N, C-alpha and C positions, 0 to 999 in steps of 0.2 A: 767282881764289883767294879773294877776299873773299866772293863769293857762296857758294862751297862751305862755307867755315868758318862763316859766319853761319847758313846754312841747316841745317848739322849741329847747331849749338848750339840753334837754335830748334826743330828737329825733335825733338831728344832731350828738351828741356824739355817740349814739348807732349806727347810720348809718355809721359813720366813722369807728367804730370798726368792723361792718359787712363788710365794704370794705376791711379792713386789712385782714380779713379771706378769703374773696372771690377773692381778687386780684390775688393770685397765681393760683386759679382754672380757672380764666378768661384766663390766659396765657396758661395753660395746656389744658383746654377743647377747647378753641378757636383756638389755633395754632397747637396743636398736634391731636386734635380730640379724646383725651383719656377721657373716663368717669371715672374719679378718685373718686370713692365713698369714699375713705379713706382720702380725703383731710382734712376734719375737724379733723381727728384723728392725723394728723401732727400738727395741732393747739394745740391739747391736749398734744402731745409729747413735743412741745416747752414750754408749761406751766410747765410741770414736770421737764424738763431739766433746765429751769430758776429757779425753786424752789430749785433743788439740788445744782446748781452752786452758787446760792445766799447764801446758808448756808455755802458753802466752801470758796467762795472768795468775796462775796458782790453782791449787786443788779446789778451794772453795768456790772460786769463780766458775770453774768447770762444772762443779756439782750443782750450782745454782742455775746456770744457763743451759745445761744439757736438756732438762725437761722442757724448757721454753722452746728450744729449737725443735725438739721432737714434737711438741704440741703444735707449733706452727706448720710443721710438715703434715701433721694430721689434719689441720684445717684445709690445706691445699688438696690433700687426697680426697677428703670428704666432699669438698665444694666442687671440685672440677673433675672428679673421677667417679666416686661412689654414687653421688647424687644422680648422675646420668644413667646409671645402670640399675639403680634400686628398684625401679618399677618392673624390671624384667625378672626379678626373683633372686633367690639365694645362689643359684648356680652361676649366674653372671658375676655376682659379688665375689664368690669364691675364686673364679677364674681371674678376675681383675686383681685381687690381692695376691693370688699365687704368682702372677706375672710381676707384680710390684715388688714382691720379695726378692726375686731374681735381679730386678733392676737395682734395688738398693745394694744388694751384695756386690754386683759387678761395678757399680759406681765407687763403692768403698775400695774394692780391689784396684780400680783404676788410679786412685789417689794414694793409697797406702800400701799396695802390693799384697801378695799372698801370705807373707810372713806375719808372725805375731808382732804387735807393737809394744813398746816399753811403757805401758801405763801403770804407774805404781802409786801407792799411797804415800803421803808425806812421811818424812823420817820421824817426826815427833809422834806418829801413830804406830810406829813399829816397836811395840813392847807387849809383854805378856800381861794380860789383865789379872790372871791368877795362875797358880800352879796347883795341879790336881794329879795325884798319883805320879809325881815326878814329871808330869807333862805340862809344859808351858802353853797356856791357851791364849791365842792372839787376841789383842784388844779389838782389832778391826772386825773380827767376826761378831763380837758383841755390838759393835757400832752398826753393822749391817742389820742385825736383828732389831736394834733400837729404831732405826729408820723405818723398817717394815712395820713395827708396832705403831709408830707415829702415823704412818700412812693409813693403817687400818683405822685408828682412832679418828682421824680427820674425815675419811670417807664415810665411816659409820655415822658420825655426828652430822655431816653434810647431808646425807641421804635421809636421815630420820628426824632431824631437829631443825631444819631450815626450810624456807619457802622454795629455794632452788631444788632441794631434794624432793619436795612434794610434786613440783612441776615435772621433774625428770621421771619419777615413778609413775605419775599419772599418764605421761606421754607413752609409757610402755603398754598400758592396758586400754586407755581411752584417748587415743590421739585426736580423734575428731572432736571430742569434748574440750580438750585442752586448746585446740585451735579455735574453737568457737568462743572460748573465754578471752580471746585476744592475744594469746601467746604465739610467737612465731615458731612453728614446729620445726622447719628446716634449721633454724638457728640453734634450737635445743639439741637436735641430732648432731649438728656440727660441733657444739660445745662438748657433748658427751664423747664423741670420737676424738676430739682434740685432747680432752682430759685423759682419756684412756691411753693415748699415744704418749702424753707427757709423763704419765706414771711409768710406762715402759722405759722411756728415756732416763728417768731418774734412777730406776733399777739398774740400767746399764752403766750409768755414771758411777754408781756406788759399787756395784759388783765388779766392774771392769778393772778397778784398781787393786783387786785382790785375786781374782781368777784371771786366767789367760784371756787377753783381748785379741781376737783375730777374726778373719772373715767367715769362719765356720762356727763362731760361738752361738749364733742364733739357732743352729740346727739342734744343739743340745736341749733347748727349751721349746723349740717349735711345736713339738707334739705334746710335751708335758703340760703346756698351758691349757690346751684343749681338754686334757684329761682332768685337770683341776676344776675347770668350769663345769664339766659334766658330773664329776663326783660331788662337787659342792652344791650344784643346783644353779640353773640359769639366773643370773642377776643377783645372786646372794653373795654379798661381801663376806658375811660371817661364814657361809658355807665354803667359800674359796679359802679362807684362812684355815678352817678345820681340815679341809681336803689337802691343802699344802703341807700342814704339819704331819698329817697321817702319811703322806707320800714320803716326806723327808725322813721320818722315823723308820718306815718300812725299808727304804733304801739303805739307811745308815746301819740298821741291824743286819740286813741281808748280806752286806758286803763282808762283814766279819764272821759270818757263820759258814764254816766248811763242813756242813752236814748234808746228808742226802736221805732219800726215802729208805735206802738200804740200812742206813744207821738207825733210823726210827723203827724199822721193822725188826732190827736186831734186838730191840727191847722185848719182843715177844717171840724170839727164837727163829725169825724168818730172815735174818740178815744174810746167811750164806746163800739161800735161794735167790734173794733179790740181787746179790752180787753176781751170781751166775747168769741171771737174766740180763743184767746190765741195762744200757739205754737210759731211760728216764729214771730208773731206780737208783742209778749211781751218779746222777747229775747233781753236783753240789749247789747249794743255794746261792753261794757267792758268785757263781758263774752266770746266774740269771737275775742278779740284783736289779739290773736296768729294766727287767720285764715286770717287776713287782707292781709299779703303778698301774699297769694295764690289767693285771690280775685283780688288784684292788677295785678298779673301775668295774670289772665284770661282776665281782661280788656285790658291789653297791647297787648296780643297775638291776641285778636279779632280785634284790630285796626292796629297793626304792627306785623305780624307774625315773622318777623326777629328780633324783639326787638327794643328798643329805638334807639340804635346807631348801630344796626347790618347791615351787608351787605346783600342785597336782593339776591345776587348771592351765 
């Protein structure tokens, strides 16, 4: 029982963190069609900006200004880089953002070095929110989850209940019509890209104070954010949340399960045979926990090629 409860808590929090990182890419990839390979590196940028501003003005200053800096960086990237190659197709956008990811990483290494930086939460947030099965659960984990849920609520209401959301969603499917109605389409795209980058920066500023902040932190999320977008469905914020939670729970439960196919076949008397064969049959689930998101993506795409909440059109 303890394993189930703790795994659910850790899986949900990890999934909400993954949603924070992938929510911006969901907007950019789903509504602009831009393959922003550097999105996770904006997450890293937010963590380092939060670290720097925390040392200068305090934790909440860093938390407030990190998404602003990441958003402004997104404006510059879209206005002076992506807009110039957008007409050449997705391949050029992918190559541009792929190179941009390396540039961001090397610039951060130039100023901060290769080692981890000491980005930490305030002392008054270092306490256990509750104790379950003699395990103290950190308050800051719940704080990260609360920020992710607030982000989801704001995005959902913005896209479904406001005029801005109507324009953004219309620009996805009928860009010519939106432009004919007098809206500046390049500005809309720039705002979407900047907003997505700002969300990644906020996720970095929040998560960087709890998880290790270093020049390789973006690599951990670089592929997963695309997996979330594909599983959830392009442009679907609700789908991204569901996919993130599913991935978080899959990983959380997989890490603690030291079972293999041989153990399962042992239930029907084939355990000795499977153990003798070895290989895949004796591979424990905990050793392939990091591969579970890709297995989940494969299963979802086989059943729903458009993703969980994606538009079939």
